[in-house]
N, CA, C, O and the ligand as a Tripos MOL2 file, in Angstrom:
@<TRIPOS>MOLECULE
protein
  233   231    59     0     0
PROTEIN
NO_CHARGES

@<TRIPOS>ATOM
      1 N          93.3230  104.9410  118.1440 N.3       1 MET1
      2 CA         93.8640  103.6880  118.6920 C.3       1 MET1
      3 C          95.3580  103.6190  118.4790 C.2       1 MET1
      4 O          95.8730  104.0160  117.4340 O.2       1 MET1
      5 N          96.0490  103.1090  119.4870 N.am      2 LYS2
      6 CA         97.4980  102.9710  119.4040 C.3       2 LYS2
      7 C          97.8620  101.4950  119.4110 C.2       2 LYS2
      8 O          97.2150  100.6930  120.0830 O.2       2 LYS2
      9 N          98.8920  101.1420  118.6680 N.am      3 PRO3
     10 CA         99.3320   99.7460  118.7290 C.3       3 PRO3
     11 C          99.9570   99.4640  120.0850 C.2       3 PRO3
     12 O         100.5820  100.3440  120.6790 O.2       3 PRO3
     13 N          99.7940   98.2510  120.5740 N.am      4 LYS4
     14 CA        100.3740   97.8770  121.8650 C.3       4 LYS4
     15 C         101.8850   97.9590  121.7950 C.2       4 LYS4
     16 O         102.5320   98.5340  122.6700 O.2       4 LYS4
     17 N         102.4320   97.3840  120.7550 N.am      5 LYS5
     18 CA        103.8620   97.4860  120.5300 C.3       5 LYS5
     19 C         104.1010   97.4440  119.0430 C.2       5 LYS5
     20 O         103.1930   97.1340  118.2720 O.2       5 LYS5
     21 N         105.3060   97.7500  118.6370 N.am      6 LYS6
     22 CA        105.5810   97.7570  117.2110 C.3       6 LYS6
     23 C         105.5640   96.3520  116.6560 C.2       6 LYS6
     24 O         106.3260   95.4770  117.0700 O.2       6 LYS6
     25 N         104.6750   96.1680  115.7110 N.am      7 LYS7
     26 CA        104.5370   94.8720  115.0680 C.3       7 LYS7
     27 C         104.8340   95.0940  113.5930 C.2       7 LYS7
     28 O         104.4080   96.0920  113.0130 O.2       7 LYS7
     29 N         105.5510   94.1820  112.9970 N.am      8 ALA8
     30 CA        105.8970   94.3520  111.5830 C.3       8 ALA8
     31 C         104.6500   94.5850  110.7460 C.2       8 ALA8
     32 O         103.6760   93.8370  110.8400 O.2       8 ALA8
     33 N         104.6870   95.6310  109.9250 N.am      9 ILE9
     34 CA        103.5670   95.9220  109.0280 C.3       9 ILE9
     35 C         103.2620   94.6900  108.1810 C.2       9 ILE9
     36 O         102.1100   94.4100  107.8520 O.2       9 ILE9
     37 N         104.3060   93.9730  107.8440 N.am     10 CYS10
     38 CA        104.1810   92.7420  107.0550 C.3      10 CYS10
     39 C         103.2080   91.7550  107.6840 C.2      10 CYS10
     40 O         102.5810   90.9560  106.9880 O.2      10 CYS10
     41 N         103.0860   91.8190  109.0160 N.am     11 LYS11
     42 CA        102.2710   90.8200  109.7210 C.3      11 LYS11
     43 C         100.9300   91.3550  110.1750 C.2      11 LYS11
     44 O         100.1660   90.6550  110.8390 O.2      11 LYS11
     45 N         100.6420   92.6090  109.8120 N.am     12 TRP12
     46 CA         99.3330   93.1490  110.1740 C.3      12 TRP12
     47 C          98.2540   92.4030  109.4140 C.2      12 TRP12
     48 O          98.4470   91.9840  108.2730 O.2      12 TRP12
     49 N          97.1080   92.2440  110.0730 N.am     13 ASP13
     50 CA         95.9770   91.6930  109.3420 C.3      13 ASP13
     51 C          95.1210   92.8580  108.8160 C.2      13 ASP13
     52 O          95.4220   94.0240  109.0710 O.2      13 ASP13
     53 N          94.0680   92.5290  108.0910 N.am     14 ARG14
     54 CA         93.2910   93.5920  107.4310 C.3      14 ARG14
     55 C          92.7320   94.6130  108.3990 C.2      14 ARG14
     56 O          92.7180   95.8070  108.0990 O.2      14 ARG14
     57 N          92.2680   94.1630  109.5620 N.am     15 SER15
     58 CA         91.6670   95.1180  110.4950 C.3      15 SER15
     59 C          92.7370   96.0460  111.0750 C.2      15 SER15
     60 O          92.4730   97.2240  111.3140 O.2      15 SER15
     61 N          93.9310   95.5220  111.2980 N.am     16 GLU16
     62 CA         95.0140   96.3700  111.8010 C.3      16 GLU16
     63 C          95.4060   97.4100  110.7540 C.2      16 GLU16
     64 O          95.6420   98.5710  111.0870 O.2      16 GLU16
     65 N          95.4740   96.9990  109.5100 N.am     17 ILE17
     66 CA         95.8040   97.9370  108.4340 C.3      17 ILE17
     67 C          94.7720   99.0570  108.3880 C.2      17 ILE17
     68 O          95.1280  100.2300  108.2800 O.2      17 ILE17
     69 N          93.4910   98.6950  108.4720 N.am     18 GLU18
     70 CA         92.4420   99.7200  108.4320 C.3      18 GLU18
     71 C          92.5340  100.6630  109.6230 C.2      18 GLU18
     72 O          92.3900  101.8750  109.4680 O.2      18 GLU18
     73 N          92.7700  100.1200  110.7990 N.am     19 ASP19
     74 CA         92.8600  100.9470  112.0040 C.3      19 ASP19
     75 C          94.0740  101.8660  111.9660 C.2      19 ASP19
     76 O          94.0260  102.9810  112.4860 O.2      19 ASP19
     77 N          95.1440  101.4130  111.3620 N.am     20 LEU20
     78 CA         96.4160  102.1280  111.4480 C.3      20 LEU20
     79 C          96.8450  102.7420  110.1280 C.2      20 LEU20
     80 O          98.0330  102.9770  109.9070 O.2      20 LEU20
     81 N          95.8820  103.0050  109.2430 N.am     21 LEU21
     82 CA         96.2200  103.6230  107.9620 C.3      21 LEU21
     83 C          97.0400  104.9090  108.0970 C.2      21 LEU21
     84 O          97.9940  105.0920  107.3410 O.2      21 LEU21
     85 N          96.7020  105.8120  109.0390 N.am     22 PRO22
     86 CA         97.5060  107.0410  109.1660 C.3      22 PRO22
     87 C          98.9650  106.7370  109.5010 C.2      22 PRO22
     88 O          99.8730  107.3800  108.9730 O.2      22 PRO22
     89 N          99.1890  105.7660  110.3710 N.am     23 LEU23
     90 CA        100.5540  105.3750  110.7190 C.3      23 LEU23
     91 C         101.2540  104.7610  109.5040 C.2      23 LEU23
     92 O         102.4260  105.0320  109.2430 O.2      23 LEU23
     93 N         100.5270  103.9490  108.7840 N.am     24 LEU24
     94 CA        101.0940  103.2990  107.6060 C.3      24 LEU24
     95 C         101.5390  104.3440  106.5840 C.2      24 LEU24
     96 O         102.6090  104.2290  105.9860 O.2      24 LEU24
     97 N         100.7060  105.3610  106.3950 N.am     25 LEU25
     98 CA        101.0270  106.4290  105.4460 C.3      25 LEU25
     99 C         102.2360  107.2350  105.9230 C.2      25 LEU25
    100 O         103.1260  107.5590  105.1360 O.2      25 LEU25
    101 N         102.2590  107.5530  107.2170 N.am     26 ALA26
    102 CA        103.3770  108.3140  107.7620 C.3      26 ALA26
    103 C         104.6770  107.5280  107.6260 C.2      26 ALA26
    104 O         105.7150  108.0960  107.2860 O.2      26 ALA26
    105 N         104.6250  106.2400  107.8880 N.am     27 GLU27
    106 CA        105.8180  105.4010  107.7550 C.3      27 GLU27
    107 C         106.2880  105.3570  106.3030 C.2      27 GLU27
    108 O         107.4850  105.4260  106.0240 O.2      27 GLU27
    109 N         105.3400  105.2440  105.3940 N.am     28 ALA28
    110 CA        105.6980  105.1720  103.9810 C.3      28 ALA28
    111 C         106.3240  106.4830  103.4970 C.2      28 ALA28
    112 O         107.2630  106.4790  102.7020 O.2      28 ALA28
    113 N         105.7860  107.6050  103.9920 N.am     29 HIS29
    114 CA        106.2980  108.9110  103.5590 C.3      29 HIS29
    115 C         107.7210  109.1570  103.9980 C.2      29 HIS29
    116 O         108.4960  109.7820  103.2730 O.2      29 HIS29
    117 N         108.0760  108.6760  105.1710 N.am     30 SER30
    118 CA        109.4290  108.9290  105.6720 C.3      30 SER30
    119 C         110.2500  107.6410  105.6870 C.2      30 SER30
    120 O         111.1600  107.4790  106.5000 O.2      30 SER30
    121 N         109.9180  106.7470  104.7930 N.am     31 ALA31
    122 CA        110.5530  105.4330  104.7840 C.3      31 ALA31
    123 C         112.0560  105.4960  104.5700 C.2      31 ALA31
    124 O         112.5470  106.1960  103.6840 O.2      31 ALA31
    125 N         112.7690  104.7570  105.3900 N.am     32 LYS32
    126 CA        114.2160  104.6000  105.2330 C.3      32 LYS32
    127 C         114.5840  103.1240  105.1330 C.2      32 LYS32
    128 O         115.7440  102.7590  104.9430 O.2      32 LYS32
    129 N         113.5770  102.3060  105.2640 N.am     33 TYR33
    130 CA        113.8120  100.8670  105.1940 C.3      33 TYR33
    131 C         112.8040  100.2450  104.2420 C.2      33 TYR33
    132 O         111.6740  100.7120  104.1050 O.2      33 TYR33
    133 N         113.2380   99.1980  103.6000 N.am     34 VAL34
    134 CA        112.3280   98.4320  102.7550 C.3      34 VAL34
    135 C         112.4220   96.9710  103.1940 C.2      34 VAL34
    136 O         113.4960   96.4910  103.5570 O.2      34 VAL34
    137 N         111.3170   96.2880  103.1580 N.am     35 CYS35
    138 CA        111.3300   94.8740  103.5040 C.3      35 CYS35
    139 C         111.6910   94.0760  102.2570 C.2      35 CYS35
    140 O         111.0140   94.1530  101.2310 O.2      35 CYS35
    141 N         112.7670   93.3140  102.3680 N.am     36 LYS36
    142 CA        113.2100   92.5890  101.1700 C.3      36 LYS36
    143 C         112.3840   91.3370  100.9200 C.2      36 LYS36
    144 O         112.5140   90.6930   99.8790 O.2      36 LYS36
    145 N         111.5470   91.0020  101.8700 N.am     37 LYS37
    146 CA        110.6770   89.8510  101.6680 C.3      37 LYS37
    147 C         109.3220   90.2700  101.1100 C.2      37 LYS37
    148 O         108.7850   89.6170  100.2160 O.2      37 LYS37
    149 N         108.7690   91.3640  101.6420 N.am     38 CYS38
    150 CA        107.3980   91.7340  101.3090 C.3      38 CYS38
    151 C         107.2980   92.9770  100.4230 C.2      38 CYS38
    152 O         106.2500   93.2260   99.8260 O.2      38 CYS38
    153 N         108.3740   93.7560  100.3330 N.am     39 GLY39
    154 CA        108.3320   94.9590   99.5130 C.3      39 GLY39
    155 C         107.6600   96.1320  100.1850 C.2      39 GLY39
    156 O         107.3720   97.1320   99.5280 O.2      39 GLY39
    157 N         107.4020   96.0380  101.4800 N.am     40 ARG40
    158 CA        106.8040   97.1610  102.2030 C.3      40 ARG40
    159 C         107.8940   98.1320  102.6400 C.2      40 ARG40
    160 O         109.0720   97.7780  102.6950 O.2      40 ARG40
    161 N         107.4890   99.3550  102.9500 N.am     41 THR41
    162 CA        108.4560  100.3580  103.3810 C.3      41 THR41
    163 C         108.0320  100.9510  104.7150 C.2      41 THR41
    164 O         106.8460  100.9930  105.0400 O.2      41 THR41
    165 N         109.0310  101.4160  105.4960 N.am     42 ALA42
    166 CA        108.7440  102.0300  106.7810 C.3      42 ALA42
    167 C         109.9180  102.9030  107.2020 C.2      42 ALA42
    168 O         111.0400  102.7450  106.7220 O.2      42 ALA42
    169 N         109.6270  103.8370  108.1210 N.am     43 ALA43
    170 CA        110.6740  104.7010  108.6530 C.3      43 ALA43
    171 C         111.5030  103.9740  109.7070 C.2      43 ALA43
    172 O         112.6730  104.2930  109.9190 O.2      43 ALA43
    173 N         110.8980  103.0140  110.3490 N.am     44 GLU44
    174 CA        111.5970  102.2780  111.4050 C.3      44 GLU44
    175 C         111.6510  100.8060  111.0480 C.2      44 GLU44
    176 O         110.6680  100.2170  110.5960 O.2      44 GLU44
    177 N         112.8170  100.2290  111.2600 N.am     45 LYS45
    178 CA        112.9540   98.8420  110.8350 C.3      45 LYS45
    179 C         112.1430   97.8730  111.6790 C.2      45 LYS45
    180 O         111.9050   96.7360  111.2710 O.2      45 LYS45
    181 N         111.7190   98.3210  112.8580 N.am     46 ALA46
    182 CA        110.8800   97.4630  113.7000 C.3      46 ALA46
    183 C         109.5590   97.0930  113.0180 C.2      46 ALA46
    184 O         108.9110   96.1130  113.3850 O.2      46 ALA46
    185 N         109.1740   97.8900  112.0240 N.am     47 TYR47
    186 CA        107.9050   97.6440  111.3460 C.3      47 TYR47
    187 C         108.0060   96.6540  110.1910 C.2      47 TYR47
    188 O         107.0010   96.3430  109.5520 O.2      47 TYR47
    189 N         109.2030   96.1590  109.9220 N.am     48 LEU48
    190 CA        109.3710   95.2510  108.7890 C.3      48 LEU48
    191 C         109.9420   93.9220  109.2480 C.2      48 LEU48
    192 O         110.6720   93.8650  110.2380 O.2      48 LEU48
    193 N         109.6120   92.8470  108.5310 N.am     49 CYS49
    194 CA        110.1000   91.5340  108.9540 C.3      49 CYS49
    195 C         111.5140   91.2660  108.4380 C.2      49 CYS49
    196 O         112.2970   90.5830  109.0990 O.2      49 CYS49
    197 N         111.8450   91.8030  107.2510 N.am     50 LYS50
    198 CA        113.2040   91.6330  106.7070 C.3      50 LYS50
    199 C         113.7220   92.9840  106.2230 C.2      50 LYS50
    200 O         113.8990   93.1970  105.0240 O.2      50 LYS50
    201 N         113.9650   93.9050  107.1780 N.am     51 PRO51
    202 CA        114.3140   95.2690  106.7890 C.3      51 PRO51
    203 C         115.7010   95.3830  106.1540 C.2      51 PRO51
    204 O         116.6560   94.7290  106.5740 O.2      51 PRO51
    205 N         115.7800   96.2280  105.1380 N.am     52 VAL52
    206 CA        117.0600   96.6160  104.5510 C.3      52 VAL52
    207 C         117.0770   98.1380  104.5250 C.2      52 VAL52
    208 O         116.1270   98.7610  104.0510 O.2      52 VAL52
    209 N         118.1590   98.7470  105.0360 N.am     53 ALA53
    210 CA        118.2570  100.2040  105.0650 C.3      53 ALA53
    211 C         118.5050  100.7440  103.6650 C.2      53 ALA53
    212 O         119.1110  100.0810  102.8230 O.2      53 ALA53
    213 N         118.0210  101.9760  103.4310 N.am     54 ASP54
    214 CA        118.2250  102.5720  102.1020 C.3      54 ASP54
    215 C         119.7120  102.6640  101.7600 C.2      54 ASP54
    216 O         120.0990  102.4960  100.6030 O.2      54 ASP54
    217 N         120.5410  102.9290  102.7680 N.am     55 LYS55
    218 CA        121.9860  103.0450  102.5090 C.3      55 LYS55
    219 C         122.5870  101.7390  101.9900 C.2      55 LYS55
    220 O         123.5650  101.7450  101.2420 O.2      55 LYS55
    221 N         122.0020  100.6510  102.3870 N.am     56 GLU56
    222 CA        122.5280   99.3590  101.9400 C.3      56 GLU56
    223 C         122.1500   99.0700  100.4890 C.2      56 GLU56
    224 O         122.7580   98.2270   99.8290 O.2      56 GLU56
    225 N         121.1380   99.7820  100.0100 N.am     57 ILE57
    226 CA        120.6270   99.5050   98.6710 C.3      57 ILE57
    227 C         121.2870  100.4000   97.6260 C.2      57 ILE57
    228 O         121.6090   99.9610   96.5220 O.2      57 ILE57
    229 N         121.4810  101.6700   98.0010 N.am     58 LYS58
    230 CA        122.0190  102.6220   97.0270 C.3      58 LYS58
    231 C         123.4880  102.3460   96.7050 C.2      58 LYS58
    232 O         124.0880  103.0590   95.9020 O.2      58 LYS58
    233 ZN        108.2230   91.8950  105.4420 Zn       59 ZN59
@<TRIPOS>BOND
     1     1     2 1
     2     2     3 1
     3     3     4 2
     4     3     5 am
     5     5     6 1
     6     6     7 1
     7     7     8 2
     8     7     9 am
     9     9    10 1
    10    10    11 1
    11    11    12 2
    12    11    13 am
    13    13    14 1
    14    14    15 1
    15    15    16 2
    16    15    17 am
    17    17    18 1
    18    18    19 1
    19    19    20 2
    20    19    21 am
    21    21    22 1
    22    22    23 1
    23    23    24 2
    24    23    25 am
    25    25    26 1
    26    26    27 1
    27    27    28 2
    28    27    29 am
    29    29    30 1
    30    30    31 1
    31    31    32 2
    32    31    33 am
    33    33    34 1
    34    34    35 1
    35    35    36 2
    36    35    37 am
    37    37    38 1
    38    38    39 1
    39    39    40 2
    40    39    41 am
    41    41    42 1
    42    42    43 1
    43    43    44 2
    44    43    45 am
    45    45    46 1
    46    46    47 1
    47    47    48 2
    48    47    49 am
    49    49    50 1
    50    50    51 1
    51    51    52 2
    52    51    53 am
    53    53    54 1
    54    54    55 1
    55    55    56 2
    56    55    57 am
    57    57    58 1
    58    58    59 1
    59    59    60 2
    60    59    61 am
    61    61    62 1
    62    62    63 1
    63    63    64 2
    64    63    65 am
    65    65    66 1
    66    66    67 1
    67    67    68 2
    68    67    69 am
    69    69    70 1
    70    70    71 1
    71    71    72 2
    72    71    73 am
    73    73    74 1
    74    74    75 1
    75    75    76 2
    76    75    77 am
    77    77    78 1
    78    78    79 1
    79    79    80 2
    80    79    81 am
    81    81    82 1
    82    82    83 1
    83    83    84 2
    84    83    85 am
    85    85    86 1
    86    86    87 1
    87    87    88 2
    88    87    89 am
    89    89    90 1
    90    90    91 1
    91    91    92 2
    92    91    93 am
    93    93    94 1
    94    94    95 1
    95    95    96 2
    96    95    97 am
    97    97    98 1
    98    98    99 1
    99    99   100 2
   100    99   101 am
   101   101   102 1
   102   102   103 1
   103   103   104 2
   104   103   105 am
   105   105   106 1
   106   106   107 1
   107   107   108 2
   108   107   109 am
   109   109   110 1
   110   110   111 1
   111   111   112 2
   112   111   113 am
   113   113   114 1
   114   114   115 1
   115   115   116 2
   116   115   117 am
   117   117   118 1
   118   118   119 1
   119   119   120 2
   120   119   121 am
   121   121   122 1
   122   122   123 1
   123   123   124 2
   124   123   125 am
   125   125   126 1
   126   126   127 1
   127   127   128 2
   128   127   129 am
   129   129   130 1
   130   130   131 1
   131   131   132 2
   132   131   133 am
   133   133   134 1
   134   134   135 1
   135   135   136 2
   136   135   137 am
   137   137   138 1
   138   138   139 1
   139   139   140 2
   140   139   141 am
   141   141   142 1
   142   142   143 1
   143   143   144 2
   144   143   145 am
   145   145   146 1
   146   146   147 1
   147   147   148 2
   148   147   149 am
   149   149   150 1
   150   150   151 1
   151   151   152 2
   152   151   153 am
   153   153   154 1
   154   154   155 1
   155   155   156 2
   156   155   157 am
   157   157   158 1
   158   158   159 1
   159   159   160 2
   160   159   161 am
   161   161   162 1
   162   162   163 1
   163   163   164 2
   164   163   165 am
   165   165   166 1
   166   166   167 1
   167   167   168 2
   168   167   169 am
   169   169   170 1
   170   170   171 1
   171   171   172 2
   172   171   173 am
   173   173   174 1
   174   174   175 1
   175   175   176 2
   176   175   177 am
   177   177   178 1
   178   178   179 1
   179   179   180 2
   180   179   181 am
   181   181   182 1
   182   182   183 1
   183   183   184 2
   184   183   185 am
   185   185   186 1
   186   186   187 1
   187   187   188 2
   188   187   189 am
   189   189   190 1
   190   190   191 1
   191   191   192 2
   192   191   193 am
   193   193   194 1
   194   194   195 1
   195   195   196 2
   196   195   197 am
   197   197   198 1
   198   198   199 1
   199   199   200 2
   200   199   201 am
   201   201   202 1
   202   202   203 1
   203   203   204 2
   204   203   205 am
   205   205   206 1
   206   206   207 1
   207   207   208 2
   208   207   209 am
   209   209   210 1
   210   210   211 1
   211   211   212 2
   212   211   213 am
   213   213   214 1
   214   214   215 1
   215   215   216 2
   216   215   217 am
   217   217   218 1
   218   218   219 1
   219   219   220 2
   220   219   221 am
   221   221   222 1
   222   222   223 1
   223   223   224 2
   224   223   225 am
   225   225   226 1
   226   226   227 1
   227   227   228 2
   228   227   229 am
   229   229   230 1
   230   230   231 1
   231   231   232 2
@<TRIPOS>SUBSTRUCTURE
     1 MET1         2 RESIDUE 1 A MET
     2 LYS2         6 RESIDUE 1 A LYS
     3 PRO3        10 RESIDUE 1 A PRO
     4 LYS4        14 RESIDUE 1 A LYS
     5 LYS5        18 RESIDUE 1 A LYS
     6 LYS6        22 RESIDUE 1 A LYS
     7 LYS7        26 RESIDUE 1 A LYS
     8 ALA8        30 RESIDUE 1 A ALA
     9 ILE9        34 RESIDUE 1 A ILE
    10 CYS10       38 RESIDUE 1 A CYS
    11 LYS11       42 RESIDUE 1 A LYS
    12 TRP12       46 RESIDUE 1 A TRP
    13 ASP13       50 RESIDUE 1 A ASP
    14 ARG14       54 RESIDUE 1 A ARG
    15 SER15       58 RESIDUE 1 A SER
    16 GLU16       62 RESIDUE 1 A GLU
    17 ILE17       66 RESIDUE 1 A ILE
    18 GLU18       70 RESIDUE 1 A GLU
    19 ASP19       74 RESIDUE 1 A ASP
    20 LEU20       78 RESIDUE 1 A LEU
    21 LEU21       82 RESIDUE 1 A LEU
    22 PRO22       86 RESIDUE 1 A PRO
    23 LEU23       90 RESIDUE 1 A LEU
    24 LEU24       94 RESIDUE 1 A LEU
    25 LEU25       98 RESIDUE 1 A LEU
    26 ALA26      102 RESIDUE 1 A ALA
    27 GLU27      106 RESIDUE 1 A GLU
    28 ALA28      110 RESIDUE 1 A ALA
    29 HIS29      114 RESIDUE 1 A HIS
    30 SER30      118 RESIDUE 1 A SER
    31 ALA31      122 RESIDUE 1 A ALA
    32 LYS32      126 RESIDUE 1 A LYS
    33 TYR33      130 RESIDUE 1 A TYR
    34 VAL34      134 RESIDUE 1 A VAL
    35 CYS35      138 RESIDUE 1 A CYS
    36 LYS36      142 RESIDUE 1 A LYS
    37 LYS37      146 RESIDUE 1 A LYS
    38 CYS38      150 RESIDUE 1 A CYS
    39 GLY39      154 RESIDUE 1 A GLY
    40 ARG40      158 RESIDUE 1 A ARG
    41 THR41      162 RESIDUE 1 A THR
    42 ALA42      166 RESIDUE 1 A ALA
    43 ALA43      170 RESIDUE 1 A ALA
    44 GLU44      174 RESIDUE 1 A GLU
    45 LYS45      178 RESIDUE 1 A LYS
    46 ALA46      182 RESIDUE 1 A ALA
    47 TYR47      186 RESIDUE 1 A TYR
    48 LEU48      190 RESIDUE 1 A LEU
    49 CYS49      194 RESIDUE 1 A CYS
    50 LYS50      198 RESIDUE 1 A LYS
    51 PRO51      202 RESIDUE 1 A PRO
    52 VAL52      206 RESIDUE 1 A VAL
    53 ALA53      210 RESIDUE 1 A ALA
    54 ASP54      214 RESIDUE 1 A ASP
    55 LYS55      218 RESIDUE 1 A LYS
    56 GLU56      222 RESIDUE 1 A GLU
    57 ILE57      226 RESIDUE 1 A ILE
    58 LYS58      230 RESIDUE 1 A LYS
    59 ZN59       233 GROUP 0 **** ****
């Protein structure tokens, strides 16, 4: 199953998380952004509600 469009991981519900676990893992492995509200990580900022780039943190 593919997501219709990029939706913030922060806003996924339980069934979406279960369906998209492989994507979630891939995003976490290559994460370059962290959500400063929820503490989630992703490779693309579209997946986070309050993304902060790693460069802004270091
Ligand atoms: Zn968030």
